[in-house]
C-alpha positions in Angstrom: 38.6 27.7 18.5 37.2 27.3 15.0 33.7 25.9 14.7 33.6 22.9 12.4 31.4 23.5 9.4 29.2 20.5 10.0 28.2 21.9 13.4 26.3 24.8 11.7 22.6 24.5 11.2 21.5 23.1 7.9 19.3 26.2 7.3 22.5 28.4 7.5 24.5 26.3 5.1 21.7 26.5 2.4 21.5 29.9 0.9 23.8 31.5 3.5 25.1 35.0 3.2 23.7 38.4 2.7 22.7 37.8 -0.9 19.7 35.7 0.0 17.2 38.7 0.3 18.7 40.2 -2.9 18.1 37.0 -4.8 14.6 36.6 -3.4 13.7 40.2 -4.4 15.1 39.5 -7.9 13.1 36.4 -8.3 9.9 38.2 -7.3 10.6 41.1 -9.6 11.4 38.7 -12.5 8.2 36.8 -11.8 6.1 40.0 -12.3 7.8 40.5 -15.6 7.1 36.9 -16.7 3.5 37.2 -15.8 3.2 40.6 -17.6 4.7 39.1 -20.7 2.4 36.1 -20.5 -0.7 38.3 -20.4 0.3 40.3 -23.5 1.5 37.3 -25.4 0.0 33.9 -26.3 1.8 32.0 -23.5 -0.5 29.6 -21.5 -1.2 31.7 -18.4 -2.8 28.8 -16.6 0.6 27.0 -16.7 2.9 30.0 -16.4 1.1 31.5 -13.4 1.2 28.5 -11.0 4.8 27.6 -11.9 5.8 31.2 -11.4 4.0 31.4 -8.1 5.6 28.2 -7.0 9.1 29.6 -7.8 8.3 32.7 -5.8 7.1 30.7 -2.8 10.1 28.4 -2.9 12.6 31.2 -3.2 11.2 33.4 -0.5 10.2 30.7 2.0 12.5 27.8 1.3 14.0 27.9 4.8 10.6 27.1 6.4 9.3 24.9 3.6 12.4 22.6 3.6 12.2 21.8 7.3 11.4 18.2 7.9 8.2 18.8 9.7 7.0 21.0 6.8 7.9 18.4 4.2 6.1 15.6 6.1 3.1 17.9 6.6 3.1 18.6 2.9 3.2 14.9 2.1 0.3 14.2 4.5 -1.8 16.9 2.8 -0.9 15.7 -0.7 -1.9 12.1 0.1 -5.1 13.2 1.8 -6.3 15.8 -0.8 -4.9 15.0 -4.2 -6.6 11.8 -5.5 -4.1 9.1 -6.4 -4.4 7.6 -9.9 -6.8 10.4 -10.8 -4.4 13.2 -11.5 -0.9 13.5 -12.9 1.6 16.2 -13.5 2.7 17.3 -17.0 5.8 15.4 -18.2 7.0 13.1 -20.9 8.3 10.3 -18.6 7.4 6.6 -19.2 5.5 6.5 -15.9 2.8 8.5 -14.4 4.1 11.6 -12.6 1.7 11.8 -9.7 2.2 14.5 -7.0 2.6 12.1 -4.1 5.3 10.2 -6.0 7.2 13.4 -6.8 7.1 14.6 -3.2 8.0 11.2 -1.8 11.0 10.9 -4.1 12.1 14.4 -3.2 11.8 13.8 0.6 13.5 10.4 0.3 16.4 11.9 -1.8 16.8 14.7 0.7 16.8 12.2 3.6 19.5 10.1 2.0 21.6 13.2 1.4 21.1 14.4 5.0 22.2 11.0 6.3 25.4 11.4 4.4 26.0 15.1 5.2 24.1 16.2 8.3 25.2 14.6 11.6 21.8 15.6 13.2 19.9 13.2 10.9 20.5 9.6 11.7 19.0 6.3 10.6 16.8 5.3 13.5 15.3 1.9 14.1 11.5 1.4 13.9 11.4 -1.5 16.3 9.9 -3.5 13.4 13.0 -3.8 11.3 13.1 -7.6 11.3 9.5 -7.8 10.3 9.8 -5.2 7.5 13.0 -6.9 6.3 11.1 -10.3 6.1 8.3 -8.6 4.1 10.8 -7.2 1.7 12.6 -10.5 1.5 9.4 -12.4 0.7 8.6 -9.9 -2.1 12.0 -10.0 -3.7 12.5 -13.8 -3.4 9.0 -14.6 -4.7 9.9 -12.6 -7.9 13.3 -14.2 -8.2 12.1 -17.8 -8.1 9.3 -16.9 -10.5 11.4 -15.0 -13.0 10.4 -17.3 -15.9 6.7 -16.9 -15.1 7.0 -13.1 -14.9 8.6 -13.1 -18.4 6.0 -15.4 -19.8 3.2 -13.2 -18.5 5.0 -10.1 -19.8 4.5 -8.2 -16.5 8.1 -7.2 -15.8 7.2 -3.5 -15.9 4.2 -3.9 -13.5 6.3 -6.0 -11.1 9.1 -3.3 -11.0 6.5 -0.6 -10.6 4.9 -2.3 -7.6 8.3 -3.0 -6.0 9.1 0.6 -6.4 5.9 1.6 -4.8 6.6 -0.5 -1.7 10.2 0.7 -1.6 8.9 4.3 -1.2 6.5 3.1 1.5 9.3 1.4 3.4 11.3 4.7 3.1 8.4 6.6 4.7 8.4 4.2 7.7 12.1 5.0 8.3 12.1 8.7 7.4 9.5 9.6 10.0 11.3 8.3 13.1 14.6 9.7 11.7 13.5 13.3 11.4 10.5 13.6 13.9 12.4 14.0 17.1 10.3 16.3 19.2 6.8 15.9 20.7 5.8 19.3 19.2 6.6 17.8 15.7 4.3 14.8 16.5 1.5 17.1 17.6 1.9 19.2 14.5 1.5 16.2 12.3 -1.4 15.0 14.4 -3.1 18.4 14.0 -2.6 18.3 10.3 -4.0 14.8 10.0 -7.1 15.6 12.1 -7.9 18.9 10.3 -7.4 17.3 7.0 -9.7 14.4 8.0 -12.4 16.7 9.2 -12.4 18.6 5.9 -12.5 15.3 4.0 -15.5 14.3 6.2 -17.4 17.5 5.4 -16.7 16.8 1.7 -18.0 13.3 2.0 -21.2 14.4 3.7 -21.7 17.0 1.0 -21.1 14.4 -1.7 -23.6 12.1 -0.1 -26.3 14.8 -0.1 -25.5 16.4 -3.5 -23.9 13.6 -5.4 -21.1 16.0 -6.4 -17.5 15.0 -5.7 -15.4 18.1 -5.6 -12.2 16.1 -6.0 -13.1 15.2 -9.6 -12.8 18.9 -10.5 -9.6 19.6 -8.6 -7.8 20.5 -11.8 -10.0 23.7 -12.1 -8.4 25.0 -8.8 -4.9 23.6 -9.4 -4.3 24.0 -13.2 -1.0 22.2 -13.0 -2.8 18.9 -12.3 -3.7 16.8 -15.4 -6.9 14.8 -15.0 -6.6 11.1 -15.7 -9.3 8.5 -16.0 -11.2 7.5 -12.9 -10.2 4.2 -11.2 -11.8 1.2 -12.9 -13.5 0.2 -9.7 -15.5 3.5 -9.8 -16.5 3.1 -13.4 -17.4 -0.6 -13.4 -19.5 -0.8 -10.3 -22.5 1.1 -9.0 -21.5 3.4 -6.2 -24.9 3.4 -4.6 -26.2 1.0 -2.0 -29.9 0.8 -1.1 -30.6 4.0 -3.1 -27.8 5.9 -1.3 -24.7 7.2 -3.0 -21.5 5.8 -1.6 -19.1 8.8 -1.2 -15.5 8.2 -2.3 -14.0 11.7 -2.2 -10.3 11.6 -3.0 -10.0 7.9 -2.5 -9.9 5.1 -5.1 -13.2 3.6 -3.8 -15.8 4.2 -1.1 -14.4 1.3 0.9 -10.9 2.8 0.9 -12.3 6.2 2.0 -14.2 4.7 4.9 -11.1 2.8 6.0 -9.1 6.0 5.8 -11.5 7.8 8.1 -11.3 5.0 10.7 -7.5 5.2 10.6 -7.7 9.0 11.2 -10.0 8.7 14.2 -7.2 7.8 16.8 -5.4 11.1 15.9 -8.6 13.1 16.5 -9.2 11.3 19.9 -5.6 12.0 20.8 -5.9 15.7 20.1 -9.1 15.9 22.1 -7.5 14.1 25.0 -4.3 16.1 24.6 -6.0 19.6 24.7 -9.4 18.9 26.2 -11.0 21.3 23.7 -14.4 20.6 22.3 -13.2 21.6 18.8 -11.3 18.3 18.5 -14.2 16.3 19.8 -16.2 17.9 17.0 -13.6 16.9 14.5 -13.8 13.3 15.9 -17.5 13.3 15.3 -17.1 14.6 11.8 -14.6 11.9 10.9 -16.9 9.2 12.3 -19.8 10.5 10.2 -17.5 10.6 7.2 -16.8 6.9 7.6 -20.6 6.2 7.7 -21.1 8.4 4.6 -19.3 5.8 2.5 -22.0 3.2 3.4 -19.5 0.4 3.4 -19.2 -2.7 5.5 -15.5 -2.7 5.9 -15.3 0.7 7.8 -18.0 -0.6 10.2 -16.0 -3.7 10.9 -12.9 -1.6 11.4 -14.8 0.7 13.9 -15.7 -2.4 16.0 -12.1 -3.5 16.0 -11.0 0.0 16.8 -13.4 0.1 19.8 -12.1 -3.3 20.9 -8.5 -1.9 20.8 -9.4 1.0 22.9 -11.3 -1.3 25.3 -8.1 -3.3 25.7 -6.2 0.0 26.3 -8.6 1.8 28.7 -11.6 -0.4 29.5 -13.0 2.0 32.2 -13.0 5.0 29.9 -14.7 3.0 27.1 -17.4 1.8 29.4 -18.1 5.4 30.3 -19.0 6.1 26.7 -21.9 3.7 26.5 -24.5 6.3 27.6 -23.5 8.4 24.6 -24.5 5.6 22.1 -28.2 6.7 21.9 -27.4 10.4 21.3 -24.8 9.3 18.7 -27.4 7.2 16.8 -29.7 10.3 16.8 -27.0 12.5 15.4 -26.3 9.9 12.7 -30.0 9.7 11.8 -30.2 13.5 11.5 -26.9 14.0 9.6 -27.2 10.9 7.4 -30.8 9.9 7.2 -31.4 6.3 6.1 -27.7 5.3 6.5 -28.2 3.0 9.4 -31.0 1.2 7.7 -28.9 0.8 4.6 -25.9 -0.5 6.5 -28.2 -3.0 8.3 -29.4 -4.2 4.9 -25.8 -4.5 3.7 -24.9 -6.8 6.6 -28.2 -8.7 6.5 -29.2 -8.9 2.9 -32.0 -11.0 1.6 -30.9 -14.7 1.6 -28.0 -14.0 4.0 -24.6 -12.4 3.8 -22.8 -15.8 3.2 -25.1 -16.6 0.2 -24.5 -13.1 -1.2 -20.7 -13.4 -0.9 -20.8 -16.9 -2.4 -22.4 -15.7 -5.7 -20.6 -15.3 -9.0 -17.9 -18.0 -8.5 -15.5 -17.9 -11.4 -16.4 -14.4 -12.5 -14.5 -11.1 -12.3 -16.6 -9.6 -9.5 -17.3 -12.8 -7.5 -18.0 -12.7 -3.8 -15.4 -13.0 -1.1 -16.5 -16.5 0.0 -16.7 -17.7 -3.6 -13.1 -16.7 -4.2 -11.8 -18.5 -1.1 -11.9 -22.1 -2.3 -10.4 -21.5 -5.8 -7.8 -19.1 -4.3 -6.6 -21.6 -1.7 -6.5 -24.3 -4.4 -4.3 -22.0 -6.6 -2.1 -21.1 -3.6 -1.1 -24.8 -3.1 0.9 -24.7 -6.3 3.3 -22.0 -4.9 2.7 -22.4 -1.2 5.9 -21.1 0.4 6.9 -18.2 -1.9 3.8 -17.6 -4.0 3.6 -17.0 -7.7 5.5 -13.7 -7.7 4.9 -10.3 -6.0 3.0 -8.0 -8.3 2.1 -10.6 -10.9 -1.6 -10.5 -10.3 -3.1 -7.6 -12.3 -6.8 -7.0 -11.4 -7.5 -3.6 -12.9 -9.5 -4.2 -16.0 -8.5 -0.7 -17.3 -5.1 -2.2 -18.0 -4.5 -4.4 -21.0 -2.5 -7.0 -19.1 -5.2 -7.7 -16.5 -4.9 -11.4 -15.7 -6.7 -12.1 -12.4 -10.0 -11.4 -10.7 -10.5 -9.1 -7.8 -10.4 -11.1 -4.6 -11.5 -8.5 -2.1 -9.2 -10.3 0.3 -5.7 -9.0 0.7 -4.6 -11.9 2.9 -5.5 -14.3 0.2 -3.9 -12.1 -2.5 -0.7 -11.9 -0.4 -0.7 -15.7 0.0 -1.0 -16.1 -3.8 1.8 -13.6 -4.6 4.3 -14.1 -1.8 3.2 -17.4 -0.2 3.1 -18.4 3.5 6.3 -16.5 4.2 4.8 -13.3 3.1 1.6 -13.8 5.1 3.5 -14.7 8.2 5.7 -11.6 7.8 2.7 -9.3 7.6 1.1 -11.0 10.6 4.3 -10.6 12.6 4.6 -6.9 11.7 1.0 -6.1 12.7 1.3 -8.2 15.9 4.6 -6.8 16.9 3.5 -3.2 16.3 0.3 -3.7 18.2 2.0 -5.2 21.2 4.7 -2.6 21.3 2.4 0.3 21.1 -0.2 -1.2 23.5 2.4 -2.1 26.1 3.9 1.4 26.0 0.4 3.0 26.2 -0.5 0.9 29.3 2.8 1.8 31.0 1.9 5.5 31.4 -1.0 7.7 32.2 -0.4 10.7 30.0 -2.1 12.1 26.8 0.7 10.5 24.8 -0.6 7.1 25.9 -3.8 7.8 24.0 -1.8 8.3 20.8 0.1 5.1 21.4 -3.0 3.1 22.2 -4.8 4.7 19.2 -2.0 3.7 16.8 -2.2 0.1 18.2 -6.0 0.0 17.7 -5.8 1.5 14.3 -3.2 -1.0 13.1 -5.3 -3.9 14.4 -8.3 -2.5 12.5 -6.2 -2.2 9.4 -5.0 -5.8 9.7 -8.5 -7.1 10.0 -9.7 -5.0 7.0 -7.2 -6.9 4.8 -9.7 -9.8 4.9 -12.5 -7.7 3.4 -10.9 -5.9 0.4 -7.7 -5.8 -1.7 -6.1 -3.2 0.6 -2.7 -2.8 -1.0 -4.3 -1.8 -4.3 -5.4 1.4 -2.6 -2.3 3.5 -2.1 -3.8 6.2 0.1 -4.5 3.9 3.1 -1.3 1.8 2.5 0.8 4.9 2.7 -1.0 5.9 5.9 -0.3 2.5 7.5 3.4 2.8 6.8 3.4 6.4 8.1 1.8 5.1 11.3 4.5 2.5 11.7 7.2 5.2 11.5 5.2 7.6 13.7 4.8 5.0 16.4 8.6 4.6 16.6 8.9 8.4 16.6 6.5 8.9 19.5 8.4 6.4 21.6 11.7 8.3 21.2 10.5 11.9 20.8 11.7 14.3 23.5 10.2 17.3 25.0 11.0 20.6 23.4 
């Protein structure tokens, strides 16, 4: 009986035959020639060498590199370690060619092709399809009904760009459960996330002590990266609090970096519970210290919400950790001296926190409380569908900036997509939290700790939307959509 061609593994169909080693050897030999010619000529070796090395790696190791778990692992590493909006790739395109965009487009394109050609890759539901669909509906309809206003403001390009961003985020939420089908794949992604988070935490601690951000000099180590300007939020505001530098690492702000660390903590706790090794508990402690190194209030609030989520999941285990609180405070005091006092001053400033957040009404950097009244008054004019998704431009480094920073994503969502958009996001977070938490409580296995951690992390992310303009920070937003897809993958993943 003849075997149908579609039954063959995809790795055999690509580059099949005995010519593979010959071609690989030819590429390697040709690369040495190109490098030799670059040395003796005036060719830019800093550009030629990385491109040639990349060609060699792809040619000789494409079978492993093009596996889905390898591609997703690469995406995680790029999102974690290459600062978004700080570096671009060379190119003459009308939009910024950032590494995470290139890799996301490549993965999404390969996924679509695999859906059409490979019967093993199927579109799988996330369990939050209705909620995601309603969010997309609110974005598209809000722009459709505000078409005239968008043209009047001249923000068509910015609106399309933001819609494209979120389209890629939605794609990630569906790609992950479609290609992550084994628990070993889940564990591999979790290990990558935790190791990456621990390295970022070490960098944050180093930055807090030395005031040197290694990620601002990343182009020295990766010559193909083209440095761009720092995010406006890092230029326009002081990044110190109470005399302490607020580490921001590869993130767009100290707040976003702290939020990232909190979202990575559940993966570290899962790996520690999964293996029982002290190494992973050490990584958990490092990531926790990294969140404190940002000296931001939002990560502290998220940590409290995260602890509440774990308490709802395993109240007995959480109560057992209370005796460790005093040693933990001692470790924080030694590793980050003065941080606890600085955070106390941030939550209890002179005159009170409400008074501090009520200052500067009507200015670009006004407090959160000061923005609430004017924001709600403006929202009444477009209550149901908002004034148009992507029409509020707050980055003053852009010429078309037309709105103040709200530091409240819930209020910003209300202004852009109206009540429908807000309810859609509330429904998504609530649905995901209940689904993950119910599944976690139904079993007593290490996997339950990942499900419960994802539920707690999403709850913390939802609460953080009230304390800063979350969707302006792409790194944490991508991670949130990644968690949505990974949650669906964990529920359906099978044993190897």
